[in-house]
C-alpha positions in Angstrom: -33.9 -29.0 68.5 -32.5 -31.6 66.1 -32.5 -35.4 66.6 -32.9 -38.7 64.7 -35.5 -41.1 65.9 -35.9 -44.7 64.6 -37.3 -48.1 65.2 -37.8 -51.4 63.3 -41.5 -51.4 62.3 -43.8 -54.3 61.4 -45.6 -52.7 58.4 -48.5 -55.1 58.7 -49.7 -53.3 61.9 -47.4 -50.3 62.3 -46.1 -51.6 65.6 -42.5 -51.2 66.8 -40.7 -54.5 66.9 -37.9 -53.3 69.2 -37.7 -50.2 71.4 -37.0 -47.0 69.4 -33.8 -45.0 69.8 -33.1 -41.3 69.6 -29.8 -39.7 68.6 -29.5 -36.0 69.3 -27.4 -33.7 67.1 -25.9 -30.7 68.9 -24.9 -29.1 65.6 -26.9 -29.5 62.4 -24.5 -30.5 59.6 -24.2 -33.1 56.9 -21.5 -34.9 59.0 -23.7 -34.9 62.1 -26.6 -36.4 60.2 -24.4 -39.1 58.7 -23.0 -39.9 62.1 -26.5 -40.2 63.6 -27.8 -42.4 60.7 -24.7 -44.6 61.0 -25.2 -45.0 64.8 -28.8 -46.0 64.3 -28.1 -48.5 61.5 -25.3 -50.1 63.5 -27.4 -50.3 66.6 -30.1 -52.3 64.8 -27.6 -54.2 62.5 -30.0 -53.1 59.7 -29.6 -54.0 56.0 -33.2 -54.0 54.9 -35.6 -51.3 53.6 -35.6 -47.9 55.3 -38.2 -45.1 55.4 -36.8 -41.7 56.1 -38.9 -38.8 57.1 -37.1 -35.4 56.9 -37.7 -31.9 58.1 -37.3 -28.8 56.0 -34.1 -28.0 57.8 -32.6 -31.4 56.7 -33.8 -30.8 53.1 -32.2 -27.4 53.0 -29.0 -28.7 54.6 -28.6 -31.4 52.0 -29.0 -28.9 49.2 -32.4 -30.3 48.2 -30.7 -33.7 47.5 -32.0 -35.6 50.6 -33.1 -38.8 48.9 -29.8 -39.5 47.2 -27.8 -38.3 50.3 -29.7 -40.6 52.6 -29.2 -43.6 50.4 -25.5 -42.9 50.3 -25.4 -42.9 54.1 -26.9 -46.4 54.1 -25.0 -48.4 51.4 -26.2 -51.8 52.7 -29.8 -50.7 51.9 -29.0 -49.3 48.4 -32.1 -49.3 46.3 -34.3 -49.8 49.3 -34.3 -46.3 50.9 -37.4 -44.1 50.5 -37.3 -40.5 51.6 -40.3 -38.3 52.3 -41.3 -35.2 54.2 -42.8 -35.4 57.7 -46.4 -34.7 56.4 -46.2 -37.6 53.9 -45.0 -40.0 56.7 -47.7 -38.8 59.0 -50.3 -39.4 56.3 -49.2 -43.0 55.6 -49.6 -43.8 59.3 -53.0 -42.0 59.7 -54.5 -43.3 56.4 -53.5 -46.9 56.7 -53.7 -47.4 60.5 -55.4 -44.3 61.9 -58.7 -42.4 61.6 -58.4 -42.0 57.8 -58.6 -45.7 57.1 -62.4 -46.0 56.9 -63.0 -42.8 54.9 -63.6 -43.2 51.2 -63.9 -39.5 50.3 -61.5 -36.7 50.6 -59.1 -36.7 53.6 -56.5 -34.0 54.3 -53.7 -34.8 56.7 -52.3 -31.6 58.2 -49.2 -31.2 60.3 -48.6 -28.2 62.4 -45.2 -27.2 63.6 -42.8 -24.6 62.4 -44.8 -24.7 59.2 -48.1 -26.2 58.1 -47.9 -29.2 55.8 -50.7 -31.0 54.0 -51.3 -34.3 52.1 -54.6 -35.0 50.4 -56.1 -38.5 49.9 -59.2 -39.4 47.9 -60.8 -42.9 48.0 -57.9 -44.1 50.1 -55.2 -43.1 47.6 -52.8 -40.2 47.7 -53.7 -37.5 45.2 -50.9 -36.4 43.1 -50.3 -32.7 42.4 -52.5 -31.7 45.4 -50.0 -29.3 47.0 -51.8 -26.7 49.1 -48.8 -24.5 49.5 -50.6 -21.6 47.8 -52.9 -21.7 50.9 -50.3 -22.3 53.6 -47.0 -20.8 52.5 -47.4 -17.7 54.7 -48.0 -19.7 57.9 -44.4 -19.8 59.0 -44.0 -16.1 58.5 -47.1 -15.3 60.5 -46.0 -17.7 63.3 -42.7 -15.8 63.6 -44.6 -12.6 64.1 -46.6 -14.2 67.0 -43.5 -15.6 68.5 -42.0 -12.1 68.7 -45.2 -10.5 70.0 -45.9 -13.0 72.7 -42.3 -14.0 73.5 -42.3 -17.8 73.1 -39.5 -19.7 71.3 -41.1 -23.0 70.2 -43.6 -23.8 67.5 -46.5 -23.2 69.9 -46.8 -21.5 73.3 -46.1 -23.8 76.2 -48.7 -24.1 79.0 -47.6 -23.7 82.6 -47.2 -26.8 84.7 -50.6 -26.2 86.3 -52.6 -25.9 83.1 -55.9 -27.2 84.3 -57.5 -23.7 84.7 -56.5 -22.6 81.2 -57.9 -25.8 79.7 -61.1 -25.3 81.6 -61.3 -21.8 80.3 -61.0 -23.0 76.7 -63.6 -25.8 77.2 -66.1 -23.3 78.7 -65.6 -20.8 75.8 -65.5 -23.3 72.9 -69.1 -22.9 71.7 -68.4 -19.2 71.0 -64.8 -19.2 69.9 -64.4 -16.9 66.9 -61.2 -16.1 65.1 -59.5 -14.9 68.2 -56.0 -13.9 67.3 -56.4 -10.3 68.7 -59.1 -10.9 71.2 -59.0 -11.4 75.0 -59.8 -14.8 76.5 -63.4 -14.9 77.8 -64.3 -14.5 81.4 -65.5 -17.2 83.7 -62.3 -18.8 85.1 -60.0 -17.0 87.5 -56.3 -17.2 86.5 -53.2 -15.6 87.7 -51.4 -13.0 85.7 -48.9 -15.5 84.3 -51.6 -17.9 83.4 -53.6 -15.1 81.8 -50.6 -14.3 79.6 -50.2 -17.9 78.7 -53.9 -18.1 77.8 -53.6 -15.1 75.6 -50.6 -16.5 73.8 -52.4 -19.8 73.2 -55.5 -18.1 71.9 -53.4 -16.0 69.5 -51.7 -19.1 68.2 -55.0 -20.9 67.9 -56.5 -18.0 65.9 -53.6 -18.3 63.5 -54.1 -22.0 63.0 -57.8 -21.5 62.6 -57.4 -19.1 59.7 -55.4 -21.6 57.7 -57.6 -24.6 58.6 -60.6 -22.6 57.3 -58.8 -21.9 54.0 -58.1 -25.6 53.6 -61.7 -26.6 54.6 -63.2 -24.0 52.2 -61.0 -25.1 49.3 -61.4 -28.9 49.5 -64.6 -29.5 51.6 -63.0 -32.8 52.9 -64.9 -35.6 54.7 -62.1 -35.6 57.3 -59.2 -33.5 58.4 -56.6 -35.3 60.5 -54.5 -33.0 62.5 -51.0 -33.9 63.7 -49.1 -31.5 66.0 -45.4 -31.5 66.2 -42.8 -29.6 68.4 -44.2 -27.8 71.4 -47.8 -28.2 70.0 -47.5 -32.0 70.4 -47.7 -31.5 74.2 -51.1 -29.9 74.1 -53.8 -32.4 74.9 -56.5 -33.5 72.4 -59.3 -32.3 74.5 -57.7 -28.9 74.5 -56.9 -28.7 70.8 -60.3 -29.7 69.3 -62.3 -26.8 71.0 -59.6 -24.4 69.7 -59.7 -25.5 66.1 -63.2 -26.7 65.4 -64.6 -23.2 65.0 -62.6 -22.9 61.7 -64.2 -26.1 60.4 -67.7 -24.8 61.3 -66.9 -21.4 59.7 -66.2 -23.3 56.4 -69.6 -24.9 56.5 -68.5 -28.3 57.6 -69.6 -30.4 60.6 -67.1 -30.0 63.5 -66.7 -33.7 63.7 -64.7 -33.6 60.4 -61.7 -32.6 62.5 -59.9 -35.3 64.4 -56.4 -35.4 66.1 -54.0 -38.1 64.9 -51.7 -40.4 66.8 -48.7 -39.2 68.9 -46.3 -37.5 66.4 -43.1 -39.4 67.2 -44.7 -42.8 66.7 -46.8 -41.6 63.7 -43.7 -40.2 61.9 -41.5 -43.3 62.6 -44.2 -45.8 61.8 -45.5 -43.8 58.8 -42.0 -43.5 57.3 -41.6 -47.3 57.5 -45.1 -48.0 56.1 -44.5 -45.4 53.3 -41.3 -47.1 52.3 -43.0 -50.5 52.3 -45.8 -49.2 50.1 -43.6 -47.3 47.7 -41.1 -50.1 47.3 -43.8 -52.7 46.9 -45.7 -50.5 44.4 -42.6 -50.2 42.2 -41.9 -53.9 42.4 -45.5 -54.8 41.7 -45.8 -52.5 38.8 -42.7 -54.0 37.2 -43.9 -57.6 37.9 -47.2 -56.7 36.2 -45.5 -55.1 33.2 -43.3 -58.2 32.7 -46.4 -60.4 33.0 -48.2 -58.4 30.3 -45.2 -58.5 28.0 -44.6 -62.2 28.5 -48.3 -63.0 27.8 -48.0 -61.3 24.4 -44.4 -62.0 23.3 -43.4 -65.1 25.3 -40.6 -63.2 27.1 -40.8 -60.8 30.0 -38.0 -58.6 28.6 -38.9 -55.0 27.9 -40.0 -54.4 24.3 -42.5 -52.3 22.3 -46.0 -53.8 22.1 -48.6 -52.8 19.5 -51.7 -51.1 20.7 -53.8 -53.9 19.3 -52.0 -56.4 21.5 -52.4 -54.3 24.6 -56.1 -53.9 23.8 -56.4 -57.7 23.6 -54.8 -58.2 27.0 -57.1 -55.5 28.4 -60.4 -57.0 27.0 -59.6 -60.7 27.1 -57.5 -61.1 30.2 -58.0 -58.2 32.6 -61.6 -56.8 32.1 -63.3 -59.7 33.8 -66.8 -58.2 34.1 -66.6 -56.8 30.5 -67.7 -53.2 31.5 -64.8 -51.5 29.6 -62.8 -50.4 32.7 -60.5 -52.1 35.1 -61.6 -52.3 38.8 -59.7 -53.6 41.8 -61.3 -57.1 41.4 -60.5 -57.1 37.7 -56.8 -56.5 38.3 -56.7 -59.1 41.1 -58.3 -61.8 39.0 -56.7 -60.8 35.7 -53.2 -60.9 37.1 -53.7 -64.6 37.8 -54.6 -65.2 34.1 -51.2 -63.5 33.3 -49.5 -66.3 35.4 -48.7 -63.9 38.3 -50.4 -62.9 41.6 -50.6 -59.6 43.3 -51.6 -58.9 46.9 -54.6 -56.7 47.8 -52.2 -53.8 48.7 -50.2 -54.3 45.4 -53.4 -54.2 43.4 -54.4 -51.0 45.2 -51.1 -49.4 44.4 -51.2 -50.6 40.8 -54.7 -49.0 40.3 -53.3 -45.8 41.8 -50.5 -45.8 39.2 -52.9 -46.4 36.4 -55.3 -43.6 37.3 -53.0 -41.1 39.2 -54.9 -41.9 42.4 -58.0 -40.0 41.4 -60.3 -42.8 40.2 -61.3 -46.3 41.3 -61.4 -47.8 37.8 -58.9 -47.5 34.9 -59.8 -47.0 31.2 -58.0 -48.7 28.3 -56.2 -45.5 27.4 -54.9 -45.2 31.0 -53.7 -48.8 30.8 -51.9 -48.2 27.5 -50.3 -45.0 28.8 -49.2 -46.8 32.0 -47.6 -49.6 30.0 -45.6 -47.2 27.9 -44.4 -45.4 31.0 -43.3 -48.7 32.5 -41.6 -49.7 29.3 -39.7 -46.4 29.3 -38.5 -47.0 32.9 -37.5 -50.6 32.2 -35.4 -49.7 29.2 -34.6 -46.1 30.0 -31.7 -44.3 28.3 -32.9 -41.1 29.9 -31.6 -40.5 33.4 -33.9 -38.7 35.8 -32.3 -36.1 38.1 -33.7 -35.1 41.4 -31.7 -32.1 42.5 -29.4 -29.3 41.4 -26.4 -31.0 43.0 -27.1 -34.2 41.0 -27.5 -32.2 37.8 -24.2 -30.3 38.3 -22.4 -33.6 39.0 -23.7 -35.2 35.7 -22.8 -32.1 33.7 -19.3 -32.1 35.2 -18.8 -35.8 34.3 -20.1 -35.1 30.7 -17.1 -32.8 30.2 -14.9 -35.9 29.9 -17.1 -37.9 27.6 -16.7 -38.4 23.8 -19.0 -36.7 21.4 -20.8 -38.5 18.6 -18.0 -37.6 16.2 -15.6 -39.8 18.2 -13.4 -37.1 19.3 -13.1 -35.3 22.6 -14.9 -32.0 22.2 -13.4 -28.8 23.7 -16.1 -28.7 26.3 -17.2 -32.3 26.5 -20.3 -34.1 25.1 -23.7 -32.7 24.6 -26.2 -32.8 27.6 -29.9 -32.5 27.0 -32.2 -31.8 29.9 -36.0 -32.1 29.7 -38.0 -30.2 32.3 -41.5 -31.6 32.9 -44.3 -31.8 35.4 -46.6 -34.8 36.1 -49.7 -32.6 35.4 -48.3 -31.6 32.0 -50.1 -33.9 29.4 -47.7 -33.0 26.5 -44.8 -34.1 28.8 -46.4 -37.5 29.5 -47.3 -38.1 25.8 -43.7 -37.1 24.7 -42.0 -39.7 27.0 -41.6 -42.3 24.3 -40.4 -39.8 21.7 -37.8 -38.4 24.1 -36.6 -41.9 25.0 -36.4 -42.7 21.3 -34.2 -39.7 20.6 -32.0 -40.6 23.5 -31.6 -44.2 22.2 -30.5 -42.9 18.8 -27.8 -40.5 20.0 -26.1 -42.7 22.5 -22.9 -40.6 22.9 -24.9 -37.6 24.2 -26.3 -37.4 27.7 -30.1 -37.2 28.0 -31.6 -36.1 31.4 -35.1 -35.4 32.7 -36.3 -33.5 35.8 -39.9 -33.7 37.0 -40.6 -30.4 38.7 -43.2 -31.8 41.2 -41.5 -35.1 41.7 -39.5 -34.2 44.9 -38.5 -31.1 46.8 -35.0 -31.2 45.2 -36.6 -31.3 41.7 -38.9 -28.5 42.5 -35.9 -26.4 43.7 -34.0 -27.1 40.5 -36.9 -26.2 38.1 -38.3 -23.2 40.1 -35.2 -21.6 41.6 -32.2 -22.7 39.6 -33.5 -23.1 36.1 -36.5 -20.8 36.4 -38.6 -22.9 34.1 -41.3 -20.9 32.3 -43.3 -23.7 30.5 -43.1 -27.4 29.9 -42.0 -29.5 28.3 -38.8 -27.4 28.1 -35.5 -28.8 26.7 -32.1 -27.3 27.6 -28.9 -28.0 25.7 -25.6 -27.8 27.5 -21.9 -28.5 26.7 -19.7 -28.2 29.7 -21.5 -25.9 32.1 -22.7 -23.5 29.4 -26.3 -23.3 28.3 -26.4 -23.5 24.5 -30.1 -23.3 23.7 -33.6 -23.6 25.2 -36.4 -25.2 23.2 -40.1 -25.4 24.4 -42.8 -27.7 23.1 -43.2 -31.4 22.5 -41.8 -31.6 18.9 -39.7 -34.6 18.1 -38.5 -33.4 14.7 -37.4 -30.0 16.1 -35.7 -31.7 19.1 -33.8 -34.1 16.9 -32.7 -31.3 14.5 -31.4 -29.4 17.5 -29.4 -32.4 18.7 -27.9 -33.1 15.3 -27.1 -29.4 14.8 -25.2 -29.1 18.1 -23.3 -32.4 17.4 -22.3 -31.2 14.0 -21.2 -27.8 15.3 -19.0 -29.4 18.0 -18.7 -26.0 19.6 -20.5 -23.7 22.0 -23.1 -21.5 20.3 -26.5 -21.3 18.8 -26.6 -23.7 15.7 -28.7 -21.2 13.8 
């Protein structure tokens, strides 16, 4: 059930440049994953960028720290490894090279396997904070019940070798298919007893999928739903799947043509992981190039430094807003970047506009531009280290036990560690980034950390399950492994007073 599949991919067209390889893992362990990764990297003699698409099982195995673990397994590609879940990889392939490419409205990519995953796009850009887990989280549990009831072991019931009559039965009944989890297949096609049982199992599984597709369709009213089946479901033909699932789309008030089936899953996941890595790495690089160009235009040097709002407004209005309509469009950024003595590709401009607006708009305001610049400045000169998993946080806390405090003496339990818990949808968190970085720069002998709760699966696990964060921004103070204090709210004065108080105390306890 576990294997690693890989191929070198030309990200200009999502085509494999050499035949793909597959490495099976008889036992799922961190060592077996590392051996499989090493075997593939050695096979292709690879030192370049790598896109990794991981299953839930791998994420759980690596203790929610899949991104860092994967990069450590490929030291020759350090800094060039991008890890994502299967649904994200599938979405990259389908949106850039599949049926989502020409749709400007809302598109939902849905993967069906052991669980049901979703990624939402709007105007061709991935929408942040669009997790539909509140609609799909019970799918895996309901699927388990059907497996027990009907006696199949995969992620979907397998059809018999001679499946033509079952397919014919579905095609004949498709105009009247309701939610049929507990119903008998319609009459009209003679089947043997074994085929009849197979048909009933398929209809029960399809009814389950339909219920969740209807929830998604009702919630988002998308222009297109791209369905990608994995596991045993991947072997069911497209002409069989669409009649099974389109009733749910119609029941949500959408035209049945909204639902389409994506490319073959193995190619889509491998190609999508490569395309996703190319886009994410290029976006990061393009954003830093553009930040440096803005800084150099104003100060004469590309090095990170604070810029007055008046200067940023001047760059916005005089250099970037070419049509003088008060917002930055794709064409404004493409032309404006040249006036900043740099040049961005069409894909880089698209990614930059996504960063400016969060992927929700096709133009950026001056306030969004200024906020983006400050975020980039924080990243370029960051004293705050972002953690992505519970394991990474524990490691940093352990290391901090052996560091000096601000008093210059080794404290009984090591130096002070401050952790900020935030979410990307938390506006106070985003507005407080500069202030938090400023405090971190002032107290250089303490360790300042940040975790973004919706930034990765590992970060979500740390905030939700380990720390049980109740509200953001939340600041936690540690010395050694002991939690000293929890502070909530974006208040720089209160934060700094807390830091100074714990440093003066030099001991475990509440400073008040």
